[in-house]
N, C-alpha and C positions, 0 to 999 in steps of 0.2 A: 480721639478724632475717628469719625467713621467715613469710609468712602464705600461706593456702592457701584457695581457693574451689573446689569440686569438685563439679559436678552433672552426673547422668547420667540419660538418658532411654533406656529399654530398652522396645521395642514388638516384641511377638511375635505372629506369626500360626501358629497350630498346625493343621495339616491332616491330613486322612485319618480313616479310621474310628479310632473310639475312639483388646562388642565394645568404657577402655584402661589407664589406670593406676589400679590399685585396691589391690591387696595390697601386701605389702612388696616393696620392690625393684621387679622387673618383672613380677611374676606377676599374671595375669589370672584371677581366680577366678569371675568371673560369666559364664555362658554361655547362661542360660535365665531369662526374665523371671519366671516364677512362683517359681522358687527365689530369685531376687534379690529379690523382694518380701517373703520370708520371712527376710531377713537372709543369704541363701545357706544357711540350715539346711535341707538336703534330702537328705542322705546316707542317713538312715533312712527317708525317704519314698520317693524315686526312682521315681515312678510315672508318667513320661512318658518319651518317647524320649531326652530328654537325660540320662537314666540312664547312657548311654554314658560320659558324663564323670563323673557325681556318684557312681554306684554301679551297675555294669553288672549286677550280681545282682538289681537291681530289675526288670529287663526282664521277668521271669517273672511280674509283676503284670499285664502288659499282654495284649491279645488282638489277633489277626491282624496286619495291617500298618499301621504308623502312621509318619507323616512330620511333621517339625517344622522350621520356619524361624525364625530370630530376627534381629533387627537391634539391635545396642548401639551407642548415640551417646553420645559422651563429650566433655566441655568441661572442660578443665583450665586452671586459672589460678594461677600461683606468682608471688609478688612478692618481690624481694630489695631490702633497704634497706640501704645502706652509704654509702661515699664517693660511688659512683655508683649510682643506682638502676636495676633492670631488672625487667622481667615477661615472661611467656611468652606465645605466641600461643595464645589461648583459642578458636580455632576448633573447631568440632565434628569429631571423628574417629570413624569408623564401623568396627565389627567385626561382620561377619555370622557367623552360625554355622548349621549344618544337621545334623540328625539323622534317622535311620530305624531302624525295628526290625521284626522279624517274629517271632512266637511260634508255633511248630509246634503244629498241633492234635494233641491226644493224646499229646503228647511232652513230656519234662521239659527241652527245649532251647529257647532263643531266641537270635536273633542281632541285632547292631545295627551301625550306622556312624555315625560323626559326624566332621565337620571343624570345627575351632575354633582359636583361638589362645590357648594356655594362658599364653604369655608374649608381651608386647607393651610397647612403649615408643615414645611420639612426643612429642618436647618440642622446642621452638624458643625459645630466649632472644633471638634475634637476633644480628647480627655485631657489634653495637655494645655487647654486654653486657661488663662489667668482667672476667668470666672467660673471655672469648672465646678468648684464647691457649690456655687449657687445653681447652675444649671448650664450643660453644654450641648445638649441635643433635645430636640422636640419633634414629634411627629404627630399631627392631627388629621384624622380623615373623617370628614363629615359628608355623607353621602345622602342626597335627597332623591326620593322616588316620586315624582310629582305628577298628579293627574289634574287635568284642567277641562273646563266647559267654557265655550264661548257662545255668546247670545247677541244676534243682530237685532238691537232694540229698534232701530229705524235706519233709513237710507244712509244716514251719516254717523251714527252712534252705535258702538258695540261694547259689550261688557265681558269680562272674564272672571271667573271663580275657580279656585284651586284648593286642593287638599294634598297633603303630602305625608309619606312615612319617611322619617329620618333616622339614619343610622350613624353613630359616632364612635371612633376609637381614638384613643389618645394614648401617648408614651412620653414620658419625660425622664431624662437622666442627668444626674449629678453626682459629684464625688463628695458631697457634704452631707449633713445630718438628714436632709429629705431623702437621699439615696435615689432610687429608681421607682416609677409607677407606671402601670399599664392598667387601662380600664375601658369599658365600653357602656353604651346606653342608647335607647331608642326613644323617640317622641314623635308627636304629631304636629304638623304645621299647617298654615294656610296662605293664600294669596288673593289679592283683588286687583283688578286692572281695568282700564278704560282706554278706548281708541275714538277719538272724534275727528271726522274728516269733513269740514264743512264745504270744501272745494278740492278740486284735483291739485291745487298749488299748495295747500296747507293742510297739515295733520298734527294732531296733539295727542300725546299718549301720557298715561299715568300708571304706574305700577307700584304695588304695595306687597312686601314680603313680611309676614308676621315674625315677631320674635319668638324664640324657642329657648327652652333650658334643658341641660343634660346633667344627669347626676351620675358620672362615670363611675361605676362599680368595678373593682379590681384588687390588685395586690401591690403592695409597696414593700421594698426591701427593709425600709426601716420601721413600717408600722404592721406588716402583715396585711390582713384584709383591710381595705379602706376605700373610701368614696372621695372622688373629686367633683365639685360642683362648679359649673361654668354657664353662664347665660351668653346667649348669641342673640345680636340685636336685631330690631326690625329695619328696614330700609324702604325709603320712598324715592322714586325716580320720576322726574317730570321730563317730557321731551317735546320739542317742536321741529317739525320737519317741513322745509320749503323746496318745492319742486318747480323751478322756473319753467321746465319743459320736460319732455319724456328723457331727455339725455342726462338731466342732473337731479340729484337728491342731496341737499345739504341739511344737516341736522345738529341741533344743539340739546344735550341733556344735563341736567342737575340732579345728582344723586346724593341723598342725605342718609348717613348711616348713625344710628342711635347707640354709639358706643359707650355712652354715660352708664348704660345698663351693666357694664362690665367693671365691677369694683374690685373683687378678690377671686382668686382661685383658691378655694377652700378645701383642704384635706381633712376628711373625718375618719375616726377609727375609734379604738377602745380608749386612747389617751385624748387629752383635750385637743380640739381642732386646731390645725395649722394653716394659716391664712398667707398666701403669697399676695401682697398688694399689687393691683394692677392700675385702678383708678383712670381708665381710659377716657378719652373725651370724644363726644361727636364730631363728625367731620363731613365735609363735602367732597365729592369728586366732580370736576368739571369736564365735560366731554364735548367735543367738537369733531364733526367727520363729514366727508363729502364723497360721493360716488359718482363716477362719469361712465355712462353706458355707451358702447360702441356697436358697430353692427356685428353680425354673426354670433351674438349672445356674449361678446367679451364685455368686461367691465373692471375698472381700476378705481380702487378707494384709498383714501388717505385720512389720518386723524391725529389729533393731539388730546392728550388726557392729563390733568393736573390732580394729584391726589394730595389732600391734606393730611398731615401727621394726626394720628390719634393717641399717640403714647406720650405723656408729658416727660420731659427730660428728668424729673425728679423720680420718676417710676420706672425709668429704662431698665430693661431686662434683656440680656443678649439673645434670648429665644425669640423675642419678637422685636428685631430692631428696626423699628418704623421711622419714617421721616417724611418730610414733603417730598414729592416725586413728580417728575415730568416724564411722559410717556409719548414717543412717535411712533406712529404705525403706518404700514403700506401693504396692500395686498392687491392681488390680481386673481381673477377667476373667470370661468365661462359657463354659460348655461346652454344645455342641449335640449333636445325635445323631452327626454326622459332621464336626463343626468346632468348633474353640474358639479363643479369643483372649485375650490378656493384655497389659495395659499397666502399666509400672512406673515409679516416679520414684524417684531416689536422690539423697541429698546427703551430702557428706562435710565435715568439719571437724576441726581440730586440737584 
């Protein structure tokens, strides 16, 4: 039996004019505190520099040069009840992110840059865990350096195009025959996005992040020099935002991630390949959120997220203890003339 307690504190300081286990498997879908407070339903709004991640086409809504920095603090506590009990280290893990954008004056173009971790995993059951011979600790850091261009095609339609340099590091530890492994690799990714705003009350967004593949080159205590191959799936997010008036913004997003791509974690070395079966399944993330705007720049947001499990029970491994999850979020922030801030709290439960 598994129980899960998962609480996250996201604090963001947004400056200029005008971070671990959340979604299915290892995907980190939260990179902005305002979006997170709305249940991460932000694809059809995308009106701050984090649009680089959520929907690059949204950068056309911004003015001048803007910079945003965020800190994502995560505490994860899993418990395993069996013949021998075990639980994970629930120390806070931090995931920072940074975004910047510039909209060219009297031009239909804007550019943006962001660095963030779209995939991340940090879990430690301890070396005495009953499944330590299989795996008891895993750390994955997948950092994306993402450059985007937005184009205002017409008064109501804008498009976004992006390219990224992706850097990955992985560490796995076990007390069994696989031993420990550390490796790293780099690759190139891309993104496509669209924002259609037919009226002041209605906005539609679409964001596509391409699949990538990393061949982690490193060393293993069991094999010596070794490679570990792992695919990272594409995702498609559709969003609809309804603004009854200037005081309210309500949005619904449907996020699909193609985890069917992830079949095995394959280790290659001088001896025959060793494959750790994963056989993950594609899943949806359902996101609903609302923001109420007040005078003097204050705003209050709340949201709900439902995340479908991507790891079949037959292929369950302790380093990716995935399950259906419900997330509740609430956040408050304030916009000044040249500065804004946002603090968000999020809690997850099975």
